C-alpha positions as CSV (number, residue, x, y, z in Angstrom):
1,M,-42.1,-103.3,32.1
2,K,-45.4,-101.3,31.5
3,I,-45.1,-97.6,31.7
4,A,-48.7,-95.8,31.9
5,I,-48.6,-92.0,31.1
6,L,-51.7,-90.1,32.2
7,G,-51.9,-87.4,29.5
8,A,-50.6,-87.2,25.8
9,G,-49.6,-83.6,25.4
10,N,-46.0,-82.4,24.4
11,M,-44.6,-83.3,27.9
12,A,-46.2,-86.6,28.1
13,T,-45.1,-87.5,24.7
14,S,-41.5,-86.2,25.2
15,F,-41.2,-88.4,28.5
16,A,-42.5,-91.5,26.7
17,T,-39.6,-91.2,24.6
18,L,-37.4,-91.5,27.6
19,A,-38.7,-95.2,28.5
20,P,-36.5,-98.0,27.7
21,A,-36.8,-99.6,24.6
22,D,-37.9,-103.0,25.7
23,S,-40.9,-101.3,27.8
24,K,-44.5,-101.0,27.0
25,V,-45.5,-97.5,27.1
26,M,-49.3,-96.6,27.1
27,L,-50.2,-92.8,26.8
28,Y,-53.7,-92.2,28.3
29,T,-55.7,-89.4,26.2
30,I,-59.3,-88.1,25.8
31,E,-58.6,-86.7,22.5
32,K,-59.7,-89.3,19.7
33,E,-57.5,-87.6,17.1
34,V,-54.5,-88.1,19.3
35,Y,-55.4,-91.7,20.1
36,E,-55.9,-92.6,16.4
37,N,-52.6,-90.7,15.1
38,I,-50.4,-92.4,17.7
39,N,-51.9,-96.0,17.0
40,N,-52.1,-95.7,13.2
41,N,-49.0,-93.8,12.3
42,H,-46.8,-93.7,15.4
43,L,-47.3,-89.7,15.5
44,N,-48.9,-87.3,17.8
45,L,-49.0,-84.5,15.4
46,K,-51.1,-82.2,17.5
47,Y,-48.3,-81.8,20.2
48,A,-45.2,-83.4,19.0
49,E,-43.0,-83.2,15.6
50,I,-41.2,-86.8,16.2
51,K,-41.7,-90.1,14.9
52,L,-42.5,-92.4,18.1
53,E,-41.1,-95.8,18.6
54,N,-43.1,-99.0,18.3
55,N,-43.1,-99.9,21.9
56,I,-45.3,-96.5,22.3
57,S,-49.1,-96.6,21.9
58,S,-52.5,-94.9,23.2
59,S,-55.6,-95.8,24.5
60,M,-58.8,-93.9,25.6
61,N,-59.5,-96.4,28.4
62,L,-58.0,-95.4,32.1
63,K,-58.4,-99.1,33.1
64,E,-56.5,-100.5,30.0
65,C,-54.0,-97.9,30.3
66,L,-53.2,-98.7,34.0
67,I,-53.8,-102.4,34.4
68,N,-50.4,-104.1,35.7
69,S,-48.3,-100.9,35.0
70,D,-45.1,-100.7,37.1
71,I,-44.8,-97.2,36.6
72,V,-47.7,-94.4,36.3
73,V,-46.7,-90.9,35.3
74,F,-48.9,-88.2,35.8
75,S,-48.8,-85.6,33.2
76,L,-52.1,-84.0,33.2
77,P,-53.2,-80.4,33.8
78,S,-53.3,-80.0,37.7
79,K,-57.1,-79.3,37.6
80,A,-57.6,-82.8,36.1
81,V,-55.4,-85.0,38.3
82,R,-58.2,-85.2,41.4
83,S,-60.9,-86.3,38.9
84,V,-58.5,-89.0,37.2
85,C,-57.5,-90.1,40.8
86,E,-61.3,-90.8,41.5
87,E,-61.7,-92.7,38.4
88,M,-58.3,-94.6,38.8
89,K,-58.6,-95.9,42.3
90,N,-60.3,-99.2,41.9
91,F,-57.9,-100.7,39.5
92,V,-54.4,-98.9,40.1
93,S,-51.7,-101.6,41.3
94,K,-50.4,-100.7,45.1
95,K,-46.9,-101.7,43.5
96,S,-46.8,-99.1,40.8
97,I,-44.5,-96.3,41.1
98,F,-46.0,-92.9,40.5
99,I,-44.2,-90.1,38.7
100,I,-45.7,-86.7,38.7
101,L,-44.9,-84.3,36.2
102,S,-48.2,-82.3,36.5
103,K,-47.2,-78.7,38.2
104,G,-49.8,-76.8,40.6
105,L,-51.9,-77.1,43.6
106,D,-55.0,-78.8,44.0
107,E,-57.6,-75.9,43.8
108,L,-60.2,-77.4,46.3
109,T,-57.5,-77.9,49.3
110,N,-54.2,-76.0,48.4
111,K,-52.4,-79.4,48.7
112,T,-49.4,-80.2,46.3
113,M,-49.9,-82.8,43.9
114,S,-48.2,-85.6,45.8
115,Q,-50.2,-84.5,48.7
116,M,-53.3,-84.7,47.1
117,I,-52.6,-88.2,45.4
118,S,-51.7,-89.6,48.6
119,E,-55.3,-89.1,49.7
120,Y,-56.2,-91.8,47.3
121,F,-53.0,-94.2,47.1
122,D,-49.9,-95.3,49.5
123,N,-47.9,-95.9,46.3
124,E,-44.4,-94.5,46.2
125,I,-44.0,-91.2,44.6
126,V,-41.4,-89.2,42.6
127,V,-42.1,-85.3,41.7
128,V,-40.1,-83.9,38.9
129,G,-38.6,-80.5,38.6
130,G,-36.4,-78.3,36.5
131,P,-36.0,-76.7,33.2
132,S,-37.4,-79.2,30.8
133,I,-39.2,-78.1,27.6
134,A,-40.7,-80.6,26.0
135,N,-39.9,-79.6,22.3
136,E,-36.2,-79.5,23.3
137,L,-36.3,-83.0,25.2
138,M,-38.0,-84.5,22.2
139,K,-35.0,-83.4,20.1
140,K,-32.3,-84.8,22.7
141,I,-30.9,-81.5,23.5
142,P,-29.4,-82.0,26.8
143,T,-31.7,-81.4,29.9
144,F,-31.2,-81.5,33.7
145,V,-34.0,-82.3,36.3
146,V,-34.5,-83.2,39.6
147,F,-36.5,-86.2,40.7
148,A,-37.5,-86.0,44.2
149,S,-39.0,-88.7,46.6
150,K,-39.2,-89.3,50.3
151,G,-37.0,-92.4,50.1
152,L,-35.1,-94.2,47.5
153,T,-37.7,-94.1,45.0
154,A,-36.1,-91.3,42.7
155,N,-32.7,-93.3,42.2
156,K,-35.0,-96.3,41.1
157,C,-36.5,-94.0,38.6
158,K,-32.9,-92.5,37.9
159,K,-31.8,-95.8,36.5
160,I,-35.0,-96.2,34.5
161,F,-34.9,-92.8,32.9
162,Q,-31.6,-91.3,32.6
163,K,-30.3,-90.5,29.3
164,E,-27.1,-89.1,28.0
165,Y,-28.9,-86.1,27.3
166,Y,-31.4,-86.4,30.0
167,N,-29.3,-85.8,33.4
168,I,-31.3,-86.4,36.7
169,T,-30.2,-85.0,40.1
170,I,-31.8,-86.5,43.0
171,S,-33.5,-84.4,46.0
172,N,-35.6,-85.4,49.1
173,D,-37.0,-81.9,49.1
174,V,-40.2,-83.1,47.7
175,L,-42.4,-80.1,49.3
176,G,-39.9,-77.6,47.7
177,V,-39.8,-79.0,44.4
178,E,-43.3,-79.1,43.9
179,L,-43.9,-75.4,45.2
180,C,-41.2,-74.4,42.9
181,S,-42.7,-76.1,40.0
182,F,-46.1,-74.4,41.1
183,L,-44.9,-70.7,41.8
184,K,-42.7,-70.5,38.5
185,N,-45.6,-70.4,36.4
186,I,-46.8,-67.3,38.1
187,Y,-43.6,-65.5,38.0
188,A,-43.1,-66.3,34.4
189,I,-46.3,-64.4,33.6
190,Y,-44.8,-61.3,35.1
191,L,-41.5,-61.9,33.0
192,G,-43.8,-62.3,30.0
193,I,-45.4,-59.1,30.7
194,A,-41.7,-57.4,30.9
195,S,-41.2,-59.0,27.4
196,G,-44.4,-57.8,26.0
197,L,-43.6,-54.2,27.3
198,N,-40.3,-54.6,25.4
199,Y,-37.8,-54.4,28.3
200,G,-34.3,-56.0,27.9
201,M,-32.2,-58.4,29.7
202,N,-31.1,-55.9,32.5
203,T,-34.7,-55.5,33.6
204,K,-35.5,-59.3,33.1
205,S,-32.6,-60.7,35.1
206,A,-33.5,-58.1,38.0
207,L,-37.0,-59.2,37.9
208,I,-36.0,-63.1,38.2
209,Y,-34.1,-62.2,41.3
210,N,-37.1,-60.4,42.8
211,S,-39.2,-63.4,41.8
212,L,-36.9,-65.8,43.4
213,N,-37.1,-63.8,46.7
214,E,-41.0,-63.8,46.7
215,M,-40.8,-67.7,46.2
216,T,-38.4,-68.1,49.1
217,I,-41.0,-66.2,51.3
218,I,-43.8,-68.5,50.1
219,C,-42.0,-71.5,50.5
220,K,-41.1,-70.5,54.2
221,N,-44.9,-69.6,54.9
222,L,-46.0,-73.1,53.5
223,G,-43.2,-74.9,55.5
224,A,-40.8,-75.9,52.8
225,S,-37.1,-75.4,52.7
226,N,-35.8,-72.8,50.4
227,K,-33.1,-74.7,49.0
228,S,-35.0,-75.7,46.1
229,V,-35.7,-72.2,45.2
230,Y,-31.9,-71.8,44.0
231,S,-31.9,-75.1,42.3
232,L,-32.8,-76.6,39.0
233,A,-36.5,-76.9,40.3
234,G,-36.5,-73.1,41.1
235,I,-34.2,-70.8,39.5
236,G,-33.6,-73.2,36.6
237,D,-37.2,-73.9,36.1
238,L,-38.4,-70.1,36.1
239,I,-35.4,-69.1,33.9
240,V,-36.4,-71.4,31.1
241,T,-40.0,-70.9,31.3
242,S,-39.6,-67.0,31.6
243,L,-37.3,-66.8,28.8
244,S,-38.4,-69.3,26.4
245,N,-40.5,-68.7,23.5
246,D,-42.0,-72.1,24.0
247,G,-43.1,-70.9,27.6
248,R,-47.1,-70.6,27.8
249,N,-47.0,-68.6,30.7
250,K,-44.5,-66.0,29.5
251,R,-46.5,-65.9,26.1
252,F,-49.6,-65.2,28.1
253,G,-48.0,-62.3,30.1
254,E,-46.7,-61.1,26.8
255,L,-50.1,-60.9,25.0
256,I,-51.6,-59.2,28.0
257,A,-48.9,-56.6,28.0
258,Q,-50.0,-55.9,24.2
259,G,-53.5,-55.3,25.2
260,K,-55.2,-58.7,24.9
261,S,-57.5,-59.9,27.8
262,S,-56.8,-63.0,29.9
263,Y,-59.7,-64.4,27.6
264,E,-58.3,-63.5,24.4
265,A,-54.7,-64.6,25.3
266,K,-55.9,-68.0,26.3
267,E,-57.7,-68.6,23.0
268,I,-54.7,-67.4,20.9
269,I,-52.4,-70.0,22.7
270,G,-55.0,-72.8,22.6
271,Q,-53.5,-74.4,25.7
272,I,-54.3,-74.6,29.6
273,I,-52.1,-71.5,31.1
274,E,-51.1,-73.1,34.7
275,G,-49.9,-69.8,35.8
276,E,-53.6,-68.3,35.7
277,N,-55.0,-70.9,38.0
278,A,-51.9,-70.9,40.1
279,L,-52.7,-67.0,40.6
280,K,-56.3,-68.1,42.0
281,I,-54.9,-70.8,44.3
282,L,-52.0,-68.5,45.7
283,R,-54.7,-65.7,46.2
284,K,-56.2,-67.9,48.8
285,I,-53.1,-68.7,50.5
286,V,-51.8,-65.4,50.7
287,D,-55.1,-64.0,52.1
288,E,-55.3,-66.8,54.8
289,K,-51.6,-66.2,55.8
290,K,-51.6,-62.8,55.3
291,I,-48.3,-62.6,53.3
292,S,-46.7,-59.7,51.6
293,L,-45.8,-60.4,48.1
294,P,-45.8,-57.1,46.0
295,I,-45.0,-58.8,42.6
296,F,-47.7,-61.4,43.2
297,E,-50.4,-58.6,44.1
298,K,-49.4,-56.8,40.9
299,I,-49.5,-59.8,38.6
300,Y,-52.9,-60.9,40.1
301,N,-54.4,-57.1,39.5
302,I,-53.0,-57.0,36.1
303,V,-54.5,-60.6,34.9
304,F,-58.0,-60.4,37.1
305,L,-58.8,-56.6,37.9
306,K,-57.5,-54.9,34.9
307,G,-54.8,-53.1,36.8
308,T,-52.2,-50.9,35.2
309,I,-49.8,-52.9,32.8
310,S,-46.0,-52.4,34.4
311,I,-43.4,-54.2,36.2
C-alpha cells in the first residue's frame, strides 16, 4: 500500500506515523530543508521531535508522490488545497481514497474542503475531526478522533489507521464535522484572548459553552446537523484547541490580548493561523445570511478593526 501525504508539517508527520509498517508513505513538501532532512536522516526537525520509520520518505515532486497511491491525505493549509487540486488532477488515480485533515472553507466559494475537492475528483472521501494535537499523537498519547464519510469508506480507513492510542469513531455527518473543524479555530482565538487577559477556568468554561451555542447556530444556517457540535469534532476539538499551549489560534488570541497586532502575533508564532482566515470567510457568510453572532462580531472587530480587547 502506498500512502501519499500532501503536506509535511506537524500534523502530516504525526499522521504518517499511523500508517501500517508494511506501507510506503511519501510526504509531499515544497520546503527543501524538510525534504532533505526526512530522506537523509529520517527526521523532520522543523516540525517533529521523533525518529521516522524507514517506510516514510519525502518528495518535492507532486506527481512522484501521488503516482500509484492507494490513499491520498490532504494535510495542507486550507488556502493551498485548491491550487494543489489543480496541479494533481491529471495524474491522481480515481481509485485513491482521499483523507482530509485540512481544516477550513474555500475562500473563493465558501465550500468545505470535501465539497471543493469534489469539484475536481469523484474519489471516495473521508474527513477527520476531533481533538488531535500533533505533538501528543507523535508521543503516542491516547487520542480520540472522528472519521466521517458518506458511505463505508470511513470504516475502511479505520481498519488501516486505528491504533491502541489512536481511537477512531465513525460518523456520516461529513458537513457537520467539517464545519466544526473550521469554526473551532475562530472560537479558539476568543479563548486565547481570555487567557491573555488572565481570566480563569470559570470564565473559560462559560466562553466554551457560549461558543458552542454560536457554532450550533452557524451549522443550522448552513444546512448541517448540530449533532457534531457536541461530539469529538465539535466540543472535543474546541476544548483542546482553546486550552492547549500547542494551539496556534489560542496563542494568536493571547498575543493580541497582550497588545500585539495581528501581524506581530503571526510573526511570533511563525505558522499559518487558520482562525484568522476563517474569520474572513465567516464574515462573508454572516453578511450574506444575516446571522446574529455576537461573539463572532467581537472577535472579528478585535482582530481586524482594532476593537476593544474584551470578552
